KEVEX-30291 format. One record per residue (C-alpha): residue in three letters; x, y, z. Coordinates in steps of 0.05 Angstrom, whole numbers. Last residue first. Layout:
{"ALA" {X Y Z}}
...
REM end
This chain:
{"GLU" {-466 134 131}}
{"GLN" {-490 157 65}}
{"GLY" {-432 210 51}}
{"VAL" {-384 157 25}}
{"PRO" {-416 89 10}}
{"TYR" {-353 43 18}}
{"ALA" {-351 0 -47}}
{"ARG" {-278 24 -61}}
{"TYR" {-255 18 10}}
{"ARG" {-287 -49 20}}
{"CYS" {-255 -80 -42}}
{"GLU" {-188 -48 -28}}
{"LEU" {-186 -73 43}}
{"GLU" {-207 -142 22}}
{"GLU" {-150 -147 -27}}
{"ALA" {-100 -120 21}}
{"PHE" {-123 -165 78}}
{"GLU" {-113 -225 34}}
{"TYR" {-44 -200 17}}
{"ILE" {-27 -193 91}}
{"ASP" {-53 -263 112}}
{"MET" {-99 -251 172}}
{"ASN" {-99 -256 246}}
{"TYR" {-118 -189 273}}
{"ILE" {-74 -155 326}}
{"PHE" {-98 -100 370}}
{"VAL" {-48 -50 394}}
{"GLY" {-64 -10 457}}
{"ASN" {-9 -33 505}}
{"GLN" {-49 -86 538}}
{"GLU" {-69 -109 469}}
{"TRP" {3 -114 455}}
{"PHE" {22 -160 508}}
{"ARG" {-36 -206 497}}
{"VAL" {-26 -216 423}}
{"TRP" {48 -223 438}}
{"TYR" {33 -283 484}}
{"GLU" {-15 -313 433}}
{"PRO" {39 -318 380}}
{"PRO" {13 -289 313}}
{"ASN" {-20 -334 262}}
{"TYR" {-15 -285 203}}
{"GLN" {-4 -215 226}}
{"ILE" {-45 -152 214}}
{"ALA" {-39 -98 264}}
{"PHE" {-83 -45 294}}
{"SER" {-71 19 335}}
{"GLU" {-123 55 375}}
{"ARG" {-108 130 386}}
{"GLN" {-63 152 445}}
{"LYS" {-87 216 479}}
{"ASN" {-110 184 547}}
{"ARG" {-46 141 544}}
{"PRO" {-1 202 544}}
{"VAL" {45 200 480}}
{"SER" {115 173 495}}
{"GLY" {92 101 474}}
{"ILE" {77 126 404}}
{"LEU" {141 147 372}}
{"GLY" {196 117 414}}
{"LYS" {158 59 443}}
{"TYR" {129 40 378}}
{"LEU" {192 46 335}}
{"THR" {236 11 388}}
{"ARG" {184 -45 391}}
{"PHE" {180 -51 314}}
{"ASP" {255 -56 306}}
{"TRP" {265 -105 365}}
{"ASP" {219 -153 333}}
{"GLU" {160 -185 377}}
{"LEU" {109 -153 333}}
{"GLY" {133 -192 272}}
{"TYR" {119 -137 223}}
{"GLY" {90 -135 154}}
{"LEU" {33 -86 168}}
{"PHE" {22 -42 229}}
{"LEU" {-41 5 222}}
{"LEU" {-41 70 266}}
{"ASN" {-102 113 280}}
{"CYS" {-82 185 272}}
{"SER" {-67 243 317}}
{"ALA" {4 220 347}}
{"ILE" {29 198 281}}
{"LYS" {9 265 248}}
{"ASP" {44 304 304}}
{"LYS" {110 264 297}}
{"ILE" {108 277 219}}
{"LEU" {97 352 231}}
{"SER" {150 356 284}}
{"PRO" {203 330 235}}
{"ILE" {252 279 271}}
{"SER" {313 314 295}}
{"GLY" {265 371 306}}
{"ASP" {286 382 380}}
{"ASN" {235 336 412}}
{"LYS" {282 278 428}}
{"GLY" {261 206 441}}
{"ILE" {274 181 372}}
{"LEU" {346 202 367}}
{"THR" {378 168 428}}
{"LEU" {340 103 404}}
{"PHE" {364 109 333}}
{"GLN" {439 117 357}}
{"ILE" {426 50 395}}
{"TYR" {391 20 336}}
{"ASP" {450 36 288}}
{"GLU" {497 7 338}}
{"GLU" {458 -58 341}}
{"THR" {461 -62 263}}
{"ILE" {406 -45 215}}
{"VAL" {390 27 211}}
{"VAL" {415 54 144}}
{"SER" {476 99 135}}
{"PRO" {486 146 76}}
{"TYR" {525 120 19}}
{"GLY" {590 157 3}}
{"GLU" {607 231 1}}
{"GLU" {609 231 -73}}
{"PRO" {540 200 -78}}
{"GLU" {535 123 -91}}
{"GLU" {482 110 -145}}
{"ASP" {412 84 -147}}
{"LEU" {400 102 -72}}
{"PHE" {373 57 -15}}
{"SER" {337 86 40}}
{"GLY" {340 104 114}}
{"HIS" {309 75 178}}
{"ILE" {253 123 183}}
{"LYS" {232 124 110}}
{"TYR" {174 171 114}}
{"LEU" {128 170 54}}
{"VAL" {85 235 56}}
{"VAL" {18 238 18}}
{"GLY" {-9 307 -6}}
{"ASP" {-14 375 19}}
{"HIS" {59 399 18}}
{"GLU" {78 471 39}}
{"ALA" {90 451 111}}
{"LEU" {129 388 93}}
{"ARG" {178 428 54}}
{"LYS" {185 485 103}}
{"GLU" {197 429 157}}
{"GLU" {250 397 113}}
{"ALA" {286 465 98}}
{"LYS" {288 482 171}}
{"GLN" {318 415 191}}
{"ALA" {370 417 134}}
{"ALA" {391 488 156}}
{"GLY" {408 462 225}}
{"VAL" {393 390 242}}
{"PHE" {355 332 220}}
{"GLY" {372 268 255}}
{"GLU" {440 234 260}}
{"CYS" {415 170 226}}
{"PRO" {383 211 174}}
{"GLN" {311 203 160}}
{"VAL" {289 200 88}}
{"VAL" {226 242 73}}
{"VAL" {192 223 8}}
{"GLU" {138 271 -18}}
{"PHE" {75 251 -55}}
{"PRO" {30 288 -104}}
{"SER" {-45 276 -100}}
{"VAL" {-73 215 -137}}
{"HIS" {-128 183 -92}}
{"VAL" {-172 142 -136}}
{"ASN" {-238 168 -167}}
{"ALA" {-265 109 -210}}
{"ILE" {-281 120 -280}}
{"GLU" {-349 116 -316}}
{"ARG" {-395 156 -271}}
{"ALA" {-344 210 -256}}
{"TYR" {-321 216 -327}}
{"ALA" {-298 287 -331}}
{"LYS" {-274 287 -256}}
{"GLY" {-239 222 -262}}
{"LEU" {-202 246 -323}}
{"LEU" {-185 310 -286}}
{"LEU" {-152 271 -228}}
{"ARG" {-113 227 -277}}
{"ASN" {-89 288 -317}}
{"LEU" {-63 321 -254}}
{"ARG" {-28 257 -226}}
{"LEU" {5 243 -293}}
{"LEU" {29 314 -303}}
{"ASN" {60 314 -233}}
{"ASP" {96 246 -246}}
{"GLY" {129 273 -311}}
{"LYS" {117 347 -328}}
{"PRO" {75 402 -300}}
{"ASP" {67 471 -335}}
{"GLN" {62 507 -269}}
{"ARG" {-4 542 -269}}
{"MET" {-43 475 -275}}
{"LEU" {2 447 -220}}
{"LYS" {-21 499 -170}}
{"ARG" {-96 488 -185}}
{"ALA" {-85 413 -175}}
{"TRP" {-48 423 -108}}
{"LEU" {-106 466 -83}}
{"PRO" {-161 413 -97}}
{"LEU" {-208 425 -157}}
{"ASN" {-278 452 -164}}
{"MET" {-291 454 -236}}
{"LEU" {-297 515 -284}}
{"SER" {-223 513 -310}}
{"PHE" {-231 439 -323}}
{"THR" {-282 450 -382}}
{"GLU" {-235 501 -411}}
{"LEU" {-186 447 -435}}
{"LYS" {-114 461 -409}}
{"TYR" {-114 396 -370}}
{"PHE" {-109 359 -435}}
{"ASN" {-57 401 -467}}
{"SER" {9 374 -435}}
{"ASP" {-6 298 -455}}
{"GLN" {48 253 -435}}
{"ARG" {29 205 -378}}
{"LEU" {-46 214 -379}}
{"ILE" {-48 210 -453}}
{"GLY" {-8 144 -453}}
{"ASN" {-54 117 -399}}
{"LEU" {-115 135 -441}}
{"ASP" {-86 98 -503}}
{"ASP" {-72 34 -463}}
{"ILE" {-139 38 -428}}
{"LEU" {-176 48 -495}}
{"ALA" {-138 -8 -529}}
{"LYS" {-151 -58 -470}}
{"MET" {-224 -37 -470}}
{"LEU" {-232 -50 -546}}
{"SER" {-196 -119 -544}}
{"ASP" {-238 -139 -484}}
{"PRO" {-303 -128 -525}}
{"PRO" {-349 -72 -502}}
{"GLN" {-413 -93 -466}}
{"ALA" {-469 -65 -511}}
{"SER" {-497 4 -493}}
{"ASP" {-473 37 -558}}
{"GLN" {-449 -9 -616}}
{"TYR" {-377 -5 -626}}
{"THR" {-355 2 -700}}
{"SER" {-329 70 -696}}
{"LEU" {-293 56 -630}}
{"MET" {-253 -2 -662}}
{"GLN" {-231 45 -717}}
{"ARG" {-212 99 -666}}
{"THR" {-169 46 -628}}
{"ALA" {-131 29 -690}}
{"PRO" {-121 102 -712}}
{"SER" {-87 115 -642}}
{"MET" {-121 161 -594}}
{"GLN" {-107 234 -589}}
{"GLU" {-170 254 -628}}
{"GLN" {-213 211 -585}}
{"LEU" {-189 245 -525}}
{"TYR" {-201 316 -549}}
{"THR" {-275 299 -572}}
{"SER" {-287 264 -504}}
{"PRO" {-260 321 -463}}
{"PRO" {-300 372 -503}}
{"ASP" {-367 337 -499}}
{"LYS" {-406 304 -558}}
{"ALA" {-351 252 -578}}
{"GLN" {-398 198 -595}}
{"ARG" {-346 144 -595}}
{"LEU" {-313 170 -530}}
{"LYS" {-383 173 -496}}
{"GLY" {-404 105 -517}}
{"ALA" {-337 73 -497}}
{"LEU" {-344 106 -428}}
{"SER" {-415 85 -421}}
{"ALA" {-405 14 -442}}
{"PRO" {-345 8 -394}}
{"ASP" {-383 29 -333}}
{"LYS" {-337 27 -274}}
{"VAL" {-271 32 -308}}
{"ASP" {-220 30 -250}}
{"ASP" {-256 -30 -228}}
{"LEU" {-284 -49 -158}}
{"LEU" {-357 -21 -148}}
{"ARG" {-382 -9 -217}}
{"SER" {-345 -69 -241}}
{"MET" {-376 -112 -188}}
{"GLU" {-446 -90 -208}}
{"SER" {-431 -105 -282}}
{"LEU" {-407 -175 -268}}
{"VAL" {-467 -188 -222}}
{"ALA" {-515 -166 -277}}
{"GLN" {-483 -208 -328}}
{"GLN" {-489 -269 -283}}
{"LEU" {-560 -255 -268}}
{"GLU" {-578 -250 -342}}
{"LEU" {-537 -313 -356}}
{"SER" {-581 -348 -306}}
{"PRO" {-552 -376 -242}}
{"LEU" {-558 -451 -235}}
{"ALA" {-601 -469 -178}}
{"THR" {-573 -504 -114}}
{"ALA" {-559 -445 -70}}
{"THR" {-629 -415 -87}}
{"LYS" {-642 -356 -132}}
{"LYS" {-697 -306 -118}}
{"GLU" {-652 -264 -74}}
{"LEU" {-601 -255 -128}}
{"LEU" {-649 -227 -178}}
{"CYS" {-676 -178 -126}}
{"ALA" {-605 -155 -109}}
{"THR" {-592 -143 -185}}
{"SER" {-659 -99 -189}}
{"PRO" {-648 -62 -124}}
{"SER" {-578 -39 -147}}
{"PHE" {-520 -76 -110}}
{"ARG" {-488 -46 -45}}
{"GLU" {-522 -92 3}}
{"ARG" {-498 -151 -39}}
{"PHE" {-428 -125 -33}}
{"TYR" {-426 -128 43}}
{"THR" {-464 -193 43}}
{"SER" {-410 -225 -1}}
{"LEU" {-356 -200 45}}
{"PRO" {-391 -226 108}}
{"ASP" {-401 -299 75}}
{"ASP" {-460 -335 108}}
{"VAL" {-512 -317 56}}
{"LYS" {-472 -344 -1}}
{"MET" {-503 -319 -68}}
{"LEU" {-444 -274 -80}}
{"LYS" {-400 -337 -86}}
{"ARG" {-447 -367 -137}}
{"THR" {-447 -302 -176}}
{"LEU" {-371 -299 -178}}
{"THR" {-361 -370 -198}}
{"LEU" {-413 -364 -253}}
{"PRO" {-384 -297 -276}}
{"ASP" {-311 -319 -281}}
{"ARG" {-272 -257 -269}}
{"SER" {-211 -230 -308}}
{"PRO" {-186 -167 -275}}
{"ALA" {-205 -101 -305}}
{"PRO" {-148 -64 -337}}
{"ARG" {-112 -12 -288}}
{"LEU" {-115 61 -304}}
{"LEU" {-50 96 -284}}
{"PRO" {-51 141 -223}}
{"ALA" {-19 92 -175}}
{"GLU" {43 80 -216}}
{"LYS" {86 132 -179}}
{"LEU" {58 112 -111}}
{"ALA" {72 38 -123}}
{"LYS" {145 53 -147}}
{"GLU" {156 93 -83}}
{"MET" {130 38 -41}}
{"LEU" {181 -9 -77}}
{"ARG" {240 35 -62}}
{"ASP" {277 -11 -15}}
{"TYR" {303 10 53}}
{"ASN" {245 -15 94}}
{"THR" {226 16 161}}
{"THR" {165 48 132}}
{"VAL" {116 103 153}}
{"ILE" {64 123 105}}
{"LEU" {29 190 120}}
{"PRO" {-35 227 97}}
{"VAL" {-72 162 76}}
{"PRO" {-122 175 21}}
{"LEU" {-114 107 -10}}
{"ARG" {-86 92 -80}}
{"ALA" {-15 76 -56}}
{"LEU" {-41 33 -1}}
{"THR" {-69 -17 -52}}
{"THR" {-8 -18 -97}}
{"LEU" {34 -31 -34}}
{"LEU" {-11 -90 -13}}
{"LYS" {-12 -121 -81}}
{"SER" {66 -123 -79}}
{"PRO" {106 -72 -114}}
{"LYS" {149 -98 -173}}
{"ARG" {220 -126 -165}}
{"ASP" {287 -119 -202}}
{"ARG" {305 -52 -175}}
{"ASP" {288 -75 -104}}
{"PRO" {345 -127 -105}}
{"LEU" {347 -137 -28}}
{"ILE" {409 -184 -18}}
{"GLU" {447 -148 -72}}
{"HIS" {430 -79 -49}}
{"LEU" {449 -101 22}}
{"LEU" {520 -119 -6}}
{"LYS" {523 -53 -37}}
{"ILE" {510 -20 31}}
{"PHE" {564 -63 63}}
{"SER" {614 -43 8}}
{"SER" {599 32 18}}
{"GLN" {606 26 94}}
{"LYS" {673 -11 88}}
{"ARG" {671 -84 107}}
{"LYS" {680 -130 167}}
{"THR" {651 -82 214}}
{"CYS" {588 -84 175}}
{"ALA" {583 -160 177}}
{"HIS" {597 -160 251}}
{"PHE" {540 -109 266}}
{"ALA" {495 -144 217}}
{"VAL" {495 -208 255}}
{"ARG" {482 -171 319}}
{"GLY" {423 -128 290}}
{"LEU" {394 -190 251}}
{"ASP" {391 -231 313}}
{"TYR" {376 -305 293}}
{"VAL" {452 -319 304}}
{"LYS" {437 -303 377}}
{"LEU" {402 -370 381}}
{"TYR" {326 -370 391}}
{"GLY" {299 -413 450}}
{"LEU" {271 -355 486}}
{"ASP" {225 -341 423}}
{"GLU" {185 -402 435}}
{"TYR" {154 -372 504}}
{"GLU" {93 -418 516}}
{"GLU" {116 -486 495}}
{"LEU" {189 -462 501}}
{"ILE" {184 -457 579}}
{"LYS" {161 -530 583}}
{"LYS" {219 -551 538}}
{"PHE" {265 -511 585}}
{"VAL" {241 -552 643}}
{"PRO" {250 -616 608}}
{"THR" {319 -599 587}}
{"ALA" {329 -565 520}}
{"LYS" {383 -575 468}}
{"VAL" {376 -511 427}}
{"LYS" {381 -517 351}}
{"GLY" {435 -505 301}}
{"LEU" {450 -475 235}}
{"ALA" {392 -508 198}}
{"GLU" {339 -462 234}}
{"LEU" {376 -402 202}}
{"SER" {364 -431 133}}
{"GLN" {404 -465 76}}
{"VAL" {470 -427 95}}
{"LYS" {527 -435 43}}
{"LEU" {595 -420 76}}
{"GLY" {640 -358 65}}
{"THR" {634 -346 139}}
{"LEU" {618 -273 147}}
{"ASP" {585 -265 77}}
{"GLU" {543 -328 89}}
{"ILE" {522 -300 157}}
{"LEU" {500 -237 120}}
{"LYS" {457 -281 76}}
{"ALA" {427 -317 133}}
{"THR" {407 -249 165}}
{"VAL" {375 -224 104}}
{"ASP" {334 -286 100}}
{"LYS" {313 -279 174}}
{"ALA" {294 -204 160}}
{"LEU" {250 -225 102}}
{"PRO" {274 -228 31}}
{"LEU" {239 -188 -25}}
{"GLY" {183 -201 -70}}
{"GLU" {169 -252 -126}}
{"TYR" {93 -257 -131}}
{"ASP" {45 -315 -150}}
{"LYS" {77 -371 -107}}
{"THR" {88 -317 -52}}
{"THR" {145 -275 -34}}
{"VAL" {137 -225 24}}
{"ASN" {138 -150 3}}
{"VAL" {94 -124 62}}
{"GLY" {131 -171 108}}
{"ALA" {193 -125 114}}
{"GLY" {154 -76 157}}
{"LEU" {106 -21 138}}
{"PHE" {71 28 184}}
{"PRO" {1 53 156}}
{"VAL" {-27 117 181}}
{"CYS" {-102 120 185}}
{"GLN" {-144 188 195}}
{"GLY" {-152 208 122}}
{"ALA" {-227 207 130}}
{"HIS" {-234 150 78}}
{"VAL" {-182 110 117}}
{"GLN" {-218 120 183}}
{"LYS" {-280 98 153}}
{"VAL" {-250 38 123}}
{"LEU" {-222 18 191}}
{"GLU" {-288 32 226}}
{"LYS" {-326 -11 175}}
{"TRP" {-277 -69 180}}
{"HIS" {-284 -66 256}}
{"ALA" {-359 -74 251}}
{"PRO" {-352 -128 200}}
{"ASN" {-306 -172 244}}
{"ILE" {-229 -172 232}}
{"ARG" {-201 -242 241}}
{"THR" {-181 -263 311}}
{"ALA" {-115 -265 351}}
{"PRO" {-112 -314 406}}
{"MET" {-125 -293 476}}
REM end
C-alpha cells in the first residue's frame, strides 16, 4: 500500500479543517530541511554525525560512510522489505546523544547543540511561514530551534507580490488535467474564465488574457489583492484611514502616489514603496488603531483588549495589521494575526505553582499556542543553567513517564485540544522513536472511537510504515514538504469561505 498524493477531495477537507480551526500541526526536524534555494537546519542524522565527531575527534562525512552491515542472503531478503533492520546503532540519535551528553557538562552539551543547530542565523522555511498565517489553535513541535517563533512574529507583515511570468502562468492555468489549475479556474471571475475557455492549448494567450490571469491570481493569493484599488484609495485619501496613512508615508512615496493614474496597474516601484511604508507603520505607529473608524467595527476580543492597553512591539503589529485588513477588505488579504503564546514543556513536567500559572495563562489566551514539547533553546544561559531538552535515551525514558500522566504535568488544555482536533504531522520520519512515543502518549491513549483522523506528509515513505500507520489511524501522503506548503497556502487563500 504505497503512499499516494493528496486527491482534490482530501485537499478540500483538509483546508476546511484549517479554516474551522480544527487542525493541529505537529512539527519535526524536516520542516526546516535545506534545499538548493533555502539554507535550513540539520536533520537528525546530521546532528548524530556531528555528535559522533565530538565523541571521536574525527571527521564524519555521513553516517552511511561509517560502516555497512554485511548481510547473508537471508538477511538481504529481510532488508528488501524492512530496510531499517540493517541500521547500525550509530544511527540512533538518542544513544549517541546519551554518550555525548555524559562526556560533557549540561551547559556545554546545550551549547554544542546550539552550534550544530544555528537557528539564530537561519530564516523560517516556506512551510513555517505558511503555518504562521493559518488559524490553527495549536502548533506542537519537537524541535528546539526558534524558527517557528520567528515565523509567527513576522506573519502580520505585508509580503511583496512574487514575480510571475504572465505567459507561463496563463499556459499552466489552461491545462485541463492539472487539479490545482482547475481549482483556481473555478474561482476566477466569469469574464476571465470565459477568456480561458476560448483559448486552445496551442494558441498564444493574448496580452489581455495574461493580464486578466495575473489580476485574478493576485486577488486569490497576494497580500495586496487589488494593487490598483489600494493605490487609488491612498492617493485620493477620501476616508480617514487613507488620509492618515498617506500623511505617515515618506515624501518619496507620496510623490509617486501623486503621479499615479487611478485604475492603471501600479508600477512595481510604487507597490514596493507602499508595502515598505505600510510595514513601518504597522510596526511602530501607536495612533493608527485610535482612529474613530475602528471603534465602530466588530473586532475580536483580543483586539479590543489590546486597544485598551497601549500595545507595543509584537502586539501593536498584530493589532494594526488586523485593522488594516478591515479597512481595506477588498484590497488587502485577511491573514490570521492573533497573538501567540509559547509553552515550553519542562522535562520534569509542570508542577505546583508553575502548573497553576500555566493553566491560568492558557485559559486567558484566545490566540495560537506554540507548544515545544521537547524543550527549547535560549539566547543566554540562566543563572540556574540551561534547562534540559529531550534528546538522549535517558531524556526519552523520563518523557515517557511524564506523557502518560493526567496530573497536569502536561497542560490539560493542550491535551484536550490535541484530542479534539485533526492532526497533521510534518517533517517526521514516521518510523522514528520520537514520533512514535509522541503519538502513543498523546493520541494513542484516546479511545479509538473518539480519535480524529490524522494525516502526515512524507516524501517517498517506506511502504511498511504506510501500512502500519494507516492501521493506527494516520494516513500518509507522498509529497515534498515545501511543495505541500505552497499548495496548502494557495488552496487556503482561495477557499470560498461561507460558500460551501
